[in-house]
TIMAR-663700 format. One line per 8 residues: number of its first residue (from 0); their letters; for each residue x, y negated, z negated of C-alpha. Coordinates in steps of 0.1 Angstrom, whole numbers. Example, Ala and Ser with C-alpha at 12.3 -4.5 7.8 and 13.67 -1.06 7.14 Angstrom:
2
0	AS	123 45 -78 ~ 137 11 -71;
***
This chain:
462
0	XXXXXXXX	682 -1090 -619 ~ 721 -1098 -618 ~ 750 -1073 -623 ~ 779 -1079 -645 ~ 816 -1065 -642 ~ 844 -1073 -667 ~ 878 -1069 -655 ~ 906 -1068 -682;
8	XXXXXXXX	935 -1090 -676 ~ 952 -1089 -709 ~ 943 -1075 -742 ~ 964 -1068 -776 ~ 937 -1062 -801 ~ 936 -1100 -811 ~ 936 -1115 -780 ~ 914 -1103 -748;
16	XXXXXXXX	915 -1123 -715 ~ 890 -1111 -689 ~ 872 -1117 -654 ~ 835 -1120 -656 ~ 820 -1114 -623 ~ 780 -1120 -621 ~ 763 -1109 -587 ~ 731 -1106 -573;
24	XXXXXXXX	729 -1072 -555 ~ 693 -1077 -541 ~ 705 -1089 -504 ~ 725 -1067 -481 ~ 756 -1083 -487 ~ 760 -1088 -525 ~ 767 -1124 -536 ~ 787 -1134 -567;
32	XXXXXXXX	767 -1159 -585 ~ 794 -1165 -613 ~ 832 -1162 -619 ~ 841 -1165 -653 ~ 878 -1164 -671 ~ 868 -1151 -704 ~ 889 -1158 -736 ~ 885 -1140 -765;
40	XXXXXXXX	899 -1143 -799 ~ 895 -1123 -832 ~ 884 -1135 -866 ~ 916 -1153 -877 ~ 924 -1191 -874 ~ 933 -1194 -838 ~ 947 -1221 -819 ~ 938 -1224 -779;
48	XXXXXXXX	952 -1251 -758 ~ 941 -1252 -721 ~ 960 -1274 -696 ~ 968 -1274 -661 ~ 1001 -1257 -646 ~ 1017 -1262 -613 ~ 1009 -1240 -586 ~ 972 -1241 -591;
56	XXXXXXXX	975 -1227 -624 ~ 962 -1231 -660 ~ 985 -1224 -692 ~ 965 -1210 -718 ~ 983 -1213 -751 ~ 971 -1193 -778 ~ 986 -1193 -811 ~ 1017 -1207 -796;
64	XXXXXXXX	1019 -1181 -771 ~ 1018 -1189 -735 ~ 993 -1172 -706 ~ 992 -1183 -670 ~ 964 -1177 -649 ~ 953 -1187 -610 ~ 927 -1218 -610 ~ 917 -1202 -580;
72	XXXXXXXX	895 -1171 -580 ~ 902 -1143 -556 ~ 867 -1147 -544 ~ 833 -1160 -553 ~ 826 -1194 -564 ~ 845 -1218 -585 ~ 859 -1205 -617 ~ 845 -1212 -648;
80	XXXXXXXX	860 -1210 -684 ~ 840 -1191 -714 ~ 860 -1192 -745 ~ 845 -1175 -779 ~ 867 -1179 -808 ~ 845 -1158 -831 ~ 854 -1160 -868 ~ 881 -1181 -886;
88	XXXXXXXX	889 -1220 -885 ~ 898 -1223 -850 ~ 909 -1252 -827 ~ 900 -1253 -791 ~ 914 -1282 -769 ~ 912 -1284 -733 ~ 931 -1313 -716 ~ 910 -1339 -698;
96	XXXXXXXX	927 -1333 -666 ~ 915 -1297 -663 ~ 882 -1302 -645 ~ 870 -1264 -644 ~ 833 -1261 -660 ~ 837 -1247 -695 ~ 816 -1230 -722 ~ 830 -1228 -756;
104	XXXXXXXX	814 -1211 -787 ~ 829 -1215 -820 ~ 814 -1187 -835 ~ 815 -1188 -876 ~ 836 -1210 -900 ~ 848 -1242 -897 ~ 862 -1250 -860 ~ 872 -1281 -838;
112	XXXXXXXX	861 -1277 -802 ~ 872 -1304 -776 ~ 859 -1306 -740 ~ 883 -1313 -707 ~ 871 -1331 -680 ~ 850 -1308 -664 ~ 814 -1302 -672 ~ 811 -1286 -705;
120	XXXXXXXX	790 -1267 -731 ~ 802 -1266 -768 ~ 785 -1245 -795 ~ 796 -1248 -829 ~ 778 -1217 -844 ~ 779 -1213 -881 ~ 802 -1235 -901 ~ 811 -1271 -906;
128	XXXXXXXX	824 -1279 -869 ~ 837 -1310 -853 ~ 830 -1312 -815 ~ 842 -1338 -790 ~ 828 -1340 -756 ~ 852 -1352 -728 ~ 849 -1374 -693 ~ 825 -1348 -675;
136	XXXXXXXX	792 -1337 -681 ~ 787 -1329 -716 ~ 762 -1306 -739 ~ 769 -1296 -775 ~ 748 -1278 -800 ~ 759 -1280 -837 ~ 741 -1250 -849 ~ 741 -1243 -884;
144	XXXXXXXX	755 -1263 -912 ~ 766 -1299 -913 ~ 784 -1307 -879 ~ 801 -1338 -863 ~ 794 -1343 -824 ~ 812 -1370 -806 ~ 802 -1378 -774 ~ 831 -1386 -746;
152	XXXXXXXX	832 -1410 -717 ~ 807 -1387 -695 ~ 769 -1385 -697 ~ 761 -1363 -724 ~ 734 -1345 -744 ~ 738 -1338 -781 ~ 718 -1313 -804 ~ 726 -1314 -844;
160	XXXXXXXX	700 -1285 -850 ~ 703 -1275 -886 ~ 722 -1292 -912 ~ 730 -1327 -922 ~ 749 -1336 -889 ~ 766 -1367 -876 ~ 761 -1375 -840 ~ 784 -1401 -823;
168	XXXXXXXX	775 -1415 -790 ~ 810 -1422 -778 ~ 827 -1449 -758 ~ 828 -1450 -721 ~ 815 -1471 -691 ~ 783 -1494 -690 ~ 766 -1470 -669 ~ 773 -1440 -695;
176	XXXXXXXX	738 -1422 -706 ~ 738 -1401 -740 ~ 706 -1381 -753 ~ 711 -1371 -789 ~ 686 -1352 -811 ~ 695 -1347 -849 ~ 671 -1317 -854 ~ 664 -1304 -891;
184	XXXXXXXX	677 -1322 -922 ~ 692 -1355 -931 ~ 710 -1368 -900 ~ 732 -1400 -888 ~ 731 -1409 -853 ~ 753 -1437 -838 ~ 747 -1449 -805 ~ 775 -1453 -779;
192	XXXXXXXX	783 -1473 -750 ~ 756 -1477 -721 ~ 722 -1463 -728 ~ 715 -1439 -755 ~ 680 -1422 -768 ~ 681 -1410 -802 ~ 657 -1388 -818 ~ 663 -1380 -857;
200	XXXXXXXX	639 -1350 -857 ~ 630 -1337 -891 ~ 644 -1353 -924 ~ 654 -1386 -936 ~ 678 -1402 -909 ~ 699 -1431 -905 ~ 703 -1447 -870 ~ 731 -1473 -859;
208	XXXXXXXX	724 -1490 -826 ~ 748 -1497 -800 ~ 746 -1506 -762 ~ 710 -1501 -754 ~ 692 -1477 -776 ~ 658 -1461 -775 ~ 651 -1449 -811 ~ 624 -1419 -816;
216	XXXXXXXX	627 -1420 -855 ~ 604 -1388 -858 ~ 594 -1374 -892 ~ 608 -1381 -928 ~ 617 -1417 -941 ~ 641 -1430 -916 ~ 663 -1460 -912 ~ 676 -1481 -883;
224	XXXXXXXX	709 -1504 -885 ~ 720 -1529 -858 ~ 689 -1526 -836 ~ 687 -1551 -810 ~ 664 -1574 -785 ~ 666 -1548 -756 ~ 660 -1518 -779 ~ 627 -1496 -782;
232	XXXXXXXX	614 -1481 -814 ~ 590 -1450 -813 ~ 583 -1447 -849 ~ 565 -1451 -883 ~ 552 -1482 -899 ~ 573 -1471 -930 ~ 604 -1469 -913 ~ 631 -1493 -922;
240	XXXXXXXX	646 -1516 -895 ~ 649 -1551 -886 ~ 616 -1565 -876 ~ 630 -1600 -867 ~ 656 -1589 -841 ~ 631 -1589 -813 ~ 629 -1549 -806 ~ 598 -1535 -792;
248	XXXXXXXX	582 -1513 -816 ~ 555 -1485 -809 ~ 539 -1469 -839 ~ 537 -1429 -833 ~ 520 -1412 -861 ~ 535 -1379 -873 ~ 516 -1350 -856 ~ 520 -1310 -849;
256	XXXXXXXX	509 -1311 -813 ~ 518 -1282 -793 ~ 511 -1254 -818 ~ 482 -1241 -800 ~ 495 -1245 -765 ~ 527 -1228 -763 ~ 540 -1195 -776 ~ 579 -1183 -776;
264	XXXXXXXX	592 -1149 -760 ~ 625 -1135 -769 ~ 650 -1121 -747 ~ 657 -1082 -749 ~ 692 -1086 -737 ~ 699 -1115 -762 ~ 714 -1108 -798 ~ 690 -1118 -828;
272	XXXXXXXX	713 -1150 -834 ~ 708 -1160 -799 ~ 671 -1159 -801 ~ 672 -1177 -834 ~ 696 -1206 -816 ~ 668 -1205 -787 ~ 639 -1209 -809 ~ 655 -1236 -829;
280	XXXXXXXX	663 -1255 -796 ~ 627 -1254 -783 ~ 615 -1264 -817 ~ 639 -1294 -816 ~ 624 -1303 -780 ~ 584 -1299 -791 ~ 596 -1320 -821 ~ 608 -1347 -800;
288	XXXXXXXX	577 -1349 -777 ~ 554 -1351 -806 ~ 576 -1381 -819 ~ 571 -1396 -782 ~ 537 -1410 -773 ~ 537 -1395 -738 ~ 548 -1362 -753 ~ 526 -1361 -781;
296	XXXXXXXX	496 -1369 -756 ~ 508 -1341 -732 ~ 508 -1315 -760 ~ 476 -1323 -775 ~ 464 -1320 -739 ~ 481 -1286 -736 ~ 467 -1273 -767 ~ 431 -1281 -757;
304	XXXXXXXX	436 -1263 -721 ~ 449 -1231 -739 ~ 415 -1230 -759 ~ 395 -1235 -729 ~ 418 -1210 -705 ~ 419 -1185 -736 ~ 457 -1182 -730 ~ 489 -1201 -743;
312	XXXXXXXX	520 -1211 -721 ~ 550 -1186 -730 ~ 582 -1202 -731 ~ 610 -1178 -725 ~ 649 -1181 -726 ~ 670 -1180 -691 ~ 706 -1192 -685 ~ 717 -1178 -650;
320	XXXXXXXX	693 -1197 -626 ~ 682 -1227 -644 ~ 645 -1235 -656 ~ 614 -1225 -638 ~ 579 -1221 -638 ~ 559 -1189 -629 ~ 521 -1192 -626 ~ 502 -1158 -637;
328	XXXXXXXX	466 -1154 -645 ~ 445 -1124 -658 ~ 424 -1130 -626 ~ 452 -1113 -607 ~ 448 -1085 -624 ~ 414 -1078 -606 ~ 424 -1082 -572 ~ 419 -1051 -547;
336	XXXXXXXX	454 -1041 -529 ~ 444 -1059 -499 ~ 434 -1091 -516 ~ 467 -1090 -535 ~ 487 -1086 -498 ~ 468 -1117 -487 ~ 469 -1140 -515 ~ 466 -1178 -505;
344	XXXXXXXX	480 -1208 -526 ~ 444 -1213 -544 ~ 447 -1179 -562 ~ 484 -1193 -573 ~ 471 -1225 -585 ~ 472 -1245 -554 ~ 447 -1272 -546 ~ 425 -1264 -513;
352	XXXXXXXX	408 -1291 -495 ~ 405 -1309 -526 ~ 391 -1282 -546 ~ 412 -1269 -579 ~ 425 -1235 -574 ~ 428 -1206 -601 ~ 438 -1215 -635 ~ 467 -1199 -652;
360	XXXXXXXX	463 -1186 -686 ~ 494 -1164 -689 ~ 520 -1186 -673 ~ 557 -1186 -684 ~ 581 -1215 -688 ~ 616 -1200 -682 ~ 638 -1225 -701 ~ 678 -1229 -701;
368	XXXXXXXX	679 -1255 -733 ~ 716 -1262 -720 ~ 706 -1272 -685 ~ 718 -1308 -683 ~ 718 -1327 -648 ~ 733 -1356 -631 ~ 731 -1370 -596 ~ 767 -1374 -574;
376	XXXXXXXX	768 -1409 -584 ~ 765 -1402 -624 ~ 740 -1429 -623 ~ 707 -1407 -636 ~ 711 -1380 -664 ~ 686 -1356 -666 ~ 690 -1343 -703 ~ 677 -1308 -713;
384	XXXXXXXX	642 -1327 -725 ~ 637 -1340 -690 ~ 641 -1306 -675 ~ 617 -1290 -701 ~ 590 -1316 -694 ~ 592 -1310 -658 ~ 584 -1275 -663 ~ 557 -1286 -688;
392	XXXXXXXX	542 -1309 -658 ~ 541 -1277 -638 ~ 523 -1257 -668 ~ 500 -1284 -667 ~ 490 -1282 -628 ~ 489 -1244 -632 ~ 465 -1245 -662 ~ 442 -1268 -641;
400	XXXXXXXX	446 -1254 -606 ~ 458 -1285 -595 ~ 494 -1277 -579 ~ 497 -1295 -546 ~ 502 -1275 -516 ~ 527 -1282 -488 ~ 561 -1295 -486 ~ 580 -1328 -478;
408	XXXXXXXX	615 -1336 -460 ~ 640 -1354 -480 ~ 670 -1372 -465 ~ 701 -1359 -478 ~ 735 -1378 -480 ~ 750 -1358 -454 ~ 724 -1368 -427 ~ 703 -1336 -430;
416	XXXXXXXX	671 -1329 -448 ~ 660 -1309 -479 ~ 625 -1294 -478 ~ 607 -1297 -510 ~ 573 -1282 -523 ~ 549 -1312 -530 ~ 544 -1296 -566 ~ 578 -1307 -573;
424	XXXXXXXX	575 -1341 -561 ~ 541 -1341 -583 ~ 559 -1329 -617 ~ 585 -1357 -611 ~ 561 -1382 -605 ~ 569 -1392 -570 ~ 533 -1390 -561 ~ 502 -1405 -579;
432	XXXXXXXX	485 -1369 -582 ~ 493 -1366 -619 ~ 487 -1383 -651 ~ 516 -1403 -660 ~ 521 -1383 -692 ~ 525 -1351 -671 ~ 555 -1365 -648 ~ 591 -1362 -657;
440	XXXXXXXX	592 -1400 -646 ~ 568 -1409 -670 ~ 588 -1400 -701 ~ 618 -1418 -686 ~ 599 -1447 -681 ~ 592 -1446 -716 ~ 629 -1438 -726 ~ 640 -1469 -706;
448	XXXXXXXX	664 -1447 -684 ~ 667 -1449 -647 ~ 639 -1429 -630 ~ 643 -1397 -608 ~ 641 -1413 -573 ~ 641 -1377 -553 ~ 641 -1340 -562 ~ 673 -1329 -546;
456	XXXXXX	702 -1348 -565 ~ 719 -1352 -531 ~ 689 -1367 -515 ~ 688 -1405 -506 ~ 650 -1407 -500 ~ 620 -1391 -482;
***
């Protein structure tokens, strides 16, 4: 459990600027984990413009009034921006030369949100919003109503969620990678430069290809324009597209797989709107997996395992430490105190001498829907669905008692080594122990995107 401390730097009733520190008190010396410069405006139509200023400072223009703050925090990790505009038709623009990590929440009404050059997450909230990502790693959610999401030159993941949304991949280098998901309702998805993975979701969607695209049409009456020879289409026989172009077509029949294998948990620390947004994002990802041959196979198998084990896998929100899997079983309730103190790996789902361990029947996937990762060379994108599928692979191994024990050393770029649990390599697909449909790389292979070659993003081999 982390502690939070909010230090007010400026407040006039309409504008609040604060520093938010998040720290871990569990060690002898508390460690600051996050350091945010928080900018909040009221329910009016506010204009926020953030740009670099000489002397390692930021100039924050709010309704044409300038505020100046140091980029370098007095202590702890690098500073991040957290901008909340609440109600009103707001505009937030972060200049591209601002490389700080940023989160922007548009709130209610129709907003314009533009990312800078750092890793950025944009949330439209309610209203018809326009969101434009930048040159850094980007994530965007339209949330409710009809939104426009535009990719920048950096790698990105974009989710329309509810409403008739327009998702535009955007221009960038040849190696740019984009994941886009229309969500509910009738959406339009326009591929961008480089490699695009586009999922229509529910509704009657229109796709327009560009660069190299892997299309997952989803449910509804969908159509694809400008599909090309190198493209892949996972869809229905009734989908409209140019069948003479040479694109690879694989039929995927509509499915409701996954309804019996998983259940959602809500956070008591979150608002009802935050919990609803989490439910929608998980629903979007499960719908994508139903549109994927590998994903549908995995969900179907997890449904069957849940019936055998008499227990579903729970999916719970998390945001501070990233997504993870937690093994749990009703068998653990029956242990004596001495047995609990001397647990071996088999009691926690690990294989031992080739024999399966205990089977999880109340495990939890802690999922951060905005967790998007790229390697240090920006050549491999792990969109949120890849992160989720990795944890789903752990859930399969936990539910079948087939987690691999032990560790393997990866070689880092700095010349050192990174120890990695073998069950992590198992979930990635760096070993041959799991079925391909329960590996992260199995999903990337289907998508036609680069495979994950190591567990740590700064590793160069094993």
